[in-house]
C-alpha positions as CSV (number, residue, x, y, z in Angstrom):
1,M,-12.7,-12.9,10.6
2,T,-12.4,-9.5,10.8
3,Q,-9.3,-7.8,11.0
4,I,-8.5,-4.5,13.6
5,F,-5.2,-2.5,14.2
6,A,-4.8,-1.7,17.8
7,D,-2.1,-0.6,20.3
8,L,-1.5,-4.2,21.9
9,S,0.9,-2.5,24.5
10,A,-2.2,-1.2,26.3
11,M,-3.3,-5.0,27.1
12,Q,-4.5,-6.0,30.4
13,G,-2.7,-9.1,31.1
14,D,-4.7,-11.5,28.1
15,M,-7.5,-8.7,28.2
16,L,-8.0,-5.6,25.4
17,A,-10.6,-2.8,25.1
18,V,-11.5,-1.9,21.8
19,C,-12.3,1.1,21.5
20,G,-13.3,4.3,19.1
21,E,-14.3,4.1,15.3
22,D,-13.4,-0.2,15.9
23,Y,-15.7,-0.4,18.7
24,N,-18.3,1.2,16.6
25,H,-17.6,-0.8,13.6
26,I,-17.7,-4.2,15.4
27,K,-21.2,-3.6,17.5
28,N,-23.0,-1.5,15.3
29,V,-21.9,-2.0,11.4
30,L,-20.5,-6.1,11.8
31,R,-23.2,-6.5,14.4
32,M,-20.8,-9.1,16.3
33,H,-21.5,-11.2,19.5
34,P,-19.4,-12.0,22.5
35,G,-17.6,-15.6,21.1
36,E,-17.1,-14.7,17.9
37,K,-12.9,-14.2,17.2
38,L,-11.8,-11.0,16.2
39,A,-8.0,-10.4,14.6
40,V,-6.0,-7.9,16.0
41,R,-2.8,-6.7,14.1
42,G,-0.3,-4.4,16.4
43,T,0.3,-0.8,15.5
44,D,4.0,-1.4,15.5
45,E,4.2,-3.2,11.7
46,S,5.3,-6.4,13.7
47,S,4.7,-9.8,11.8
48,E,2.3,-11.6,15.0
49,E,-1.3,-12.0,14.2
50,Y,-3.4,-11.6,17.6
51,V,-6.7,-13.9,17.7
52,F,-9.5,-12.6,19.9
53,E,-12.3,-13.8,21.5
54,I,-15.3,-11.0,22.3
55,V,-16.2,-11.5,25.6
56,S,-18.9,-8.6,26.3
57,F,-19.5,-5.2,25.0
58,S,-19.7,-1.4,27.8
59,D,-21.2,1.3,26.2
60,S,-17.7,2.8,24.7
61,Q,-15.6,-0.7,24.3
62,V,-15.5,-3.8,23.4
63,N,-13.7,-6.8,25.9
64,C,-11.3,-9.3,24.6
65,R,-9.4,-12.1,25.8
66,L,-6.3,-13.6,23.7
67,L,-6.7,-17.0,22.4
68,S,-3.3,-17.4,20.3
69,V,-0.8,-15.6,18.3
70,K,0.6,-17.0,15.3
71,Q,3.3,-15.5,12.5
72,S,1.4,-13.4,9.3
73,E,2.1,-14.3,6.0
74,A,0.3,-11.7,4.8
75,E,3.3,-9.4,3.6
76,L,5.0,-9.6,0.3
77,A,8.4,-10.9,0.3
78,V,10.1,-7.0,-0.6
79,R,8.8,-4.1,0.1
80,V,7.3,-2.0,-2.6
81,I,7.0,2.1,-2.9
82,L,4.7,3.5,-5.3
83,F,5.4,6.6,-7.0
84,Q,1.9,7.5,-8.3
85,G,1.4,10.6,-11.2
86,L,-1.6,12.3,-10.1
87,P,-4.8,11.1,-12.2
88,K,-8.0,12.9,-12.3
89,A,-11.0,12.6,-10.0
90,D,-11.8,9.3,-7.8
91,K,-9.0,7.6,-9.6
92,M,-6.5,7.7,-6.7
93,D,-9.0,6.0,-4.4
94,F,-9.3,3.1,-6.4
95,I,-5.5,3.4,-6.9
96,V,-4.3,3.3,-3.2
97,Q,-7.4,0.7,-2.1
98,K,-6.6,-1.9,-4.4
99,T,-2.6,-1.7,-4.4
100,V,-2.7,-1.8,-0.5
101,E,-4.9,-5.1,-1.3
102,M,-2.0,-6.3,-3.2
103,G,0.9,-5.6,-0.8
104,V,2.1,-2.1,-1.6
105,T,4.4,-1.0,1.4
106,E,4.0,2.9,0.4
107,I,2.1,5.2,-1.8
108,V,3.6,8.6,-2.8
109,P,1.1,10.8,-4.7
110,V,3.6,12.3,-7.1
111,E,2.9,15.7,-9.0
112,M,4.2,15.2,-13.0
113,H,4.1,17.6,-15.9
114,R,0.8,15.8,-16.8
115,S,-0.9,15.9,-13.9
116,I,-3.9,17.7,-14.5
117,V,-5.0,17.5,-10.8
118,K,-3.3,20.7,-8.9
119,L,-3.7,20.3,-5.2
120,A,-2.8,23.0,-2.7
121,G,-3.1,24.2,1.2
122,D,-6.4,22.9,3.1
123,K,-7.4,20.7,0.6
124,R,-4.3,18.9,-0.2
125,R,-4.2,18.0,3.6
126,K,-7.8,16.7,3.3
127,R,-7.3,14.6,0.2
128,V,-4.0,12.7,1.5
129,S,-5.7,12.1,4.8
130,R,-8.8,10.9,2.9
131,W,-6.2,8.6,1.4
132,Q,-4.7,7.4,4.4
133,S,-8.2,6.2,5.9
134,I,-8.2,4.2,2.6
135,A,-5.1,2.7,3.0
136,E,-6.0,1.7,6.5
137,A,-9.6,0.1,5.5
138,A,-8.1,-1.4,3.0
139,A,-5.8,-3.2,5.2
140,K,-8.1,-4.2,7.6
141,Q,-10.4,-6.0,4.6
142,S,-7.1,-7.4,3.2
143,R,-5.6,-9.0,6.8
144,R,-2.4,-6.9,6.1
145,A,0.3,-6.9,9.1
146,M,0.8,-3.1,8.5
147,I,-0.7,-0.2,7.4
148,P,0.9,1.4,4.2
149,R,1.7,4.7,5.0
150,V,0.3,7.3,1.8
151,H,2.7,10.0,2.1
152,D,2.2,14.0,1.6
153,I,2.4,15.2,-2.3
154,L,5.9,15.3,-3.6
155,S,7.3,16.9,-6.7
156,Y,9.1,14.9,-9.3
157,K,12.3,16.0,-8.4
158,E,11.6,15.0,-4.6
159,A,10.3,11.5,-5.8
160,L,13.2,10.8,-7.4
161,Q,15.5,12.0,-4.7
162,Y,12.9,9.5,-1.8
163,A,13.4,6.7,-3.7
164,A,17.3,6.9,-5.0
165,E,17.7,7.1,-0.9
166,A,14.8,4.6,0.0
167,A,15.3,1.5,-2.6
168,D,17.3,-1.0,-4.6
169,F,15.2,-0.4,-7.5
170,V,13.5,2.1,-9.0
171,L,11.6,1.0,-12.0
172,V,9.9,3.2,-14.6
173,P,7.2,0.9,-16.8
174,Y,7.4,3.3,-20.2
175,E,5.7,2.5,-23.4
176,A,7.9,3.9,-25.4
177,M,11.1,1.5,-24.2
178,A,8.5,-1.6,-23.8
179,D,10.8,-3.4,-26.5
180,E,14.4,-2.6,-25.3
181,A,12.9,-2.9,-21.8
182,G,10.7,-6.1,-21.7
183,T,13.2,-8.6,-22.2
184,G,14.9,-7.5,-19.3
185,T,11.9,-7.1,-16.9
186,R,11.8,-10.8,-16.3
187,S,15.1,-11.3,-15.2
188,L,15.2,-8.1,-13.0
189,L,11.9,-9.1,-11.2
190,E,13.9,-12.7,-11.2
191,S,16.7,-10.7,-9.7
192,M,15.3,-9.4,-6.9
193,K,16.0,-10.5,-3.1
194,T,13.4,-11.5,-0.1
195,G,14.0,-7.6,1.9
196,Q,14.7,-5.6,-0.8
197,T,12.9,-2.7,-1.8
198,A,11.1,-2.0,-5.3
199,A,10.2,2.2,-6.2
200,V,8.0,2.0,-9.5
201,F,6.8,5.5,-10.7
202,V,3.5,5.3,-12.7
203,G,2.5,8.2,-14.8
204,P,-1.0,10.1,-15.2
205,E,-3.0,9.9,-17.5
206,G,-1.2,11.3,-20.4
207,G,1.9,9.4,-19.5
208,F,5.7,10.6,-18.4
209,E,7.1,13.4,-20.3
210,E,10.3,12.6,-22.1
211,S,12.5,14.5,-20.1
212,E,10.9,12.5,-16.7
213,V,12.0,9.5,-17.6
214,E,15.5,11.0,-19.0
215,A,15.5,12.5,-15.4
216,A,15.1,9.2,-13.8
217,L,17.4,7.2,-16.3
218,E,20.3,9.6,-15.2
219,G,19.7,8.9,-11.5
220,G,20.2,5.5,-11.8
221,A,16.1,4.0,-12.7
222,R,15.7,1.5,-15.3
223,T,12.8,1.0,-17.9
224,I,10.6,-1.7,-17.6
225,S,7.7,-3.3,-19.9
226,L,4.1,-4.2,-18.0
227,G,3.2,-6.3,-21.2
228,K,2.4,-5.2,-25.0
229,R,-1.0,-3.4,-24.3
230,I,-1.1,0.5,-22.5
231,L,-2.6,0.6,-19.9
232,R,-4.6,3.3,-17.5
233,T,-3.0,5.1,-14.8
234,E,-5.3,3.1,-12.5
235,T,-4.1,-0.5,-13.8
236,A,-0.4,-0.1,-14.4
237,A,0.6,-0.6,-10.3
238,L,-1.7,-2.8,-10.1
239,A,-0.4,-5.0,-12.9
240,F,3.3,-4.6,-11.5
241,M,2.2,-5.8,-8.2
242,A,0.8,-8.9,-9.7
243,F,4.2,-9.5,-11.1
244,L,5.4,-9.2,-7.7
245,I,2.8,-11.6,-6.3
246,Y,3.7,-14.3,-9.1
247,R,7.7,-14.1,-8.5
248,F,7.7,-14.3,-4.6
249,E,3.8,-16.2,-4.1
250,L,3.1,-18.8,-6.5
251,D,4.3,-22.0,-7.1
C-alpha cells in the first residue's frame, strides 16, 4: 500500500484532500484510481497509521475517505542518531536512503579531519535539502511512522557536544580497538532499553583520526566492533542498524 505524510488536522470530518507533489505522484506516477487504498501518516510523529480510500480526483487534489486507524509498529524500540563523516560523491545519498529504511531517527553530517568533501554556502544548503528529500522518500517507501531529520552539517566538536546532550549511549565503531571492543559490543547492545537513544559515529572514507576517537572517549563515548572485517563508510551504519534490528525486532 502506498504511504504518504500529510497534515491530518486539515481533515474535514472523515475526508482528506491530498495536494501538491503527493497529488501528482498518486495521480500521474502511480496512476491510482478511486477505490484504491492509501496509507497516511501524520506529520507530528504520532504512532498511528490512517488508511484512506480514494474517492475522487479533481484538477488539484485527491479526495480520500478514512477507513481505519491502527497503531504503527514500524519504528525501532530505540532512537538512533547517525553522525556520519562526510563521504565523497553521492555516497551520502545512499547512506541517508538506506539508514532511513532501516530505522534511523536523525542523521547528522559531520566534517571530520579526513573528510575530502567541503561544502559551504548555497551548495551546502542544497545538498542538505537534497538529503532531507531523500529521507522523506525513503520514509514513505518503508512505511515509517515519521520522517527522520537530516541536520545541517556540523563540525566534529559540535557533533560530539550534540551527541552528549541527546543520547544515552555514544558509540564509535573503530577498527583499531576491535579486539578490546568486540567482547563488550553484544552486552552493550543488550543493555539498551526501549525508548533510549543511541548516537553512533561513522568516519569518512579514510576513517577516524586517532585524536578524534580520543576526544570522543574523553566525552564518555565507547568504542564498539562491527565485526572482524574493515567496512566502507557507506556500509558501517547499515551494519550497526542491522545489529539493532536483530536485538529489538527478531525473536
